[in-house]
C-alpha positions as CSV (number, residue, x, y, z in Angstrom):
1,A,-0.1,0.1,-0.1
2,P,1.2,3.3,-0.7
3,S,2.8,4.9,2.5
4,W,-0.3,8.0,2.6
5,M,-2.1,4.9,3.1
6,K,-0.6,3.5,5.9
7,S,-0.3,6.6,7.4
8,D,-4.0,7.4,7.4
9,R,-5.7,6.9,10.7
10,D,-9.3,6.1,9.2
11,I,-7.8,3.7,6.1
12,V,-5.8,2.0,9.3
13,M,-8.9,1.8,11.7
14,A,-11.1,0.3,9.1
15,A,-8.8,-2.3,8.1
16,V,-7.8,-3.6,11.5
17,K,-11.5,-3.9,12.4
18,R,-11.6,-6.0,9.1
19,D,-8.6,-8.1,10.1
20,G,-6.3,-7.3,13.2
21,F,-3.3,-8.6,10.9
22,S,-3.9,-5.2,9.1
23,L,-2.0,-3.4,11.7
24,R,1.6,-4.9,10.3
25,Y,1.1,-2.4,7.3
26,A,0.3,0.6,9.4
27,S,2.9,3.5,10.0
28,N,4.9,3.4,13.0
29,E,2.6,6.1,14.7
30,L,-0.3,4.3,14.2
31,K,1.4,1.0,15.4
32,A,1.6,3.2,18.6
33,N,-1.8,4.7,18.8
34,R,-4.0,3.3,21.2
35,N,-7.4,3.1,20.1
36,I,-5.7,1.5,16.3
37,V,-3.9,-1.2,18.3
38,M,-6.9,-2.1,20.6
39,A,-9.5,-2.2,17.8
40,A,-6.6,-5.0,16.0
41,V,-6.0,-7.0,18.9
42,K,-9.8,-7.1,19.9
43,K,-10.0,-8.5,16.3
44,N,-7.2,-10.8,16.6
45,G,-5.0,-10.8,19.6
46,Y,-1.8,-11.9,17.5
47,A,-1.9,-8.4,16.0
48,L,-0.1,-7.6,19.4
49,Q,3.1,-8.7,17.5
50,Y,2.8,-5.6,15.2
51,A,2.2,-2.9,17.9
52,S,4.8,-0.8,19.2
53,L,6.6,-1.7,22.2
54,E,4.9,0.9,24.3
55,M,1.3,-0.7,23.5
56,R,2.9,-4.3,23.9
57,A,3.8,-3.0,27.6
58,D,0.0,-1.7,27.7
59,R,-2.0,-3.4,30.6
60,D,-5.4,-2.9,28.8
61,I,-4.0,-3.9,25.3
62,L,-2.5,-6.8,26.6
63,R,-5.5,-8.0,28.5
64,A,-7.7,-7.4,25.2
65,A,-5.0,-9.1,23.2
66,V,-5.1,-12.3,25.5
67,K,-8.8,-12.1,26.0
68,Q,-9.0,-12.8,22.3
69,D,-6.1,-15.2,22.1
70,R,-4.3,-16.6,24.6
71,G,-1.2,-17.2,22.4
72,A,-1.0,-13.4,21.9
73,W,1.1,-13.6,25.7
74,Q,4.0,-14.0,23.8
75,Y,4.4,-10.8,22.3
76,A,4.1,-8.8,25.2
77,S,6.8,-6.6,26.8
78,D,9.1,-8.3,28.8
79,K,8.2,-5.7,31.7
80,M,4.9,-7.0,31.3
81,K,6.1,-10.8,31.3
82,A,7.7,-9.8,34.2
83,N,4.6,-8.8,36.2
84,R,3.1,-11.5,38.5
85,D,-0.3,-9.6,38.4
86,I,-0.6,-9.8,34.6
87,V,0.8,-12.9,34.5
88,M,-1.8,-14.5,36.8
89,E,-4.5,-12.6,34.7
90,A,-3.4,-14.3,31.6
91,V,-3.2,-17.8,32.7
């Protein structure tokens, strides 16, 4: 996709709402956008792997991703993986 499309918030939001994996094509700025990432992981938890490190360390984003698919846990930030409370929520 053209770079302008990867940076267009509305286009990317529409894409991730249809297919969470579309997050992989988003600009780095949008991979760090909480609303975009949340929509992506709610559709497909594994989309977490394409989110920015900051988003992979966000408790609510991680919860939504793991709720959609427990396997998404592997893409959590190291900080979140070391958080006992978060670990307990994921299992």
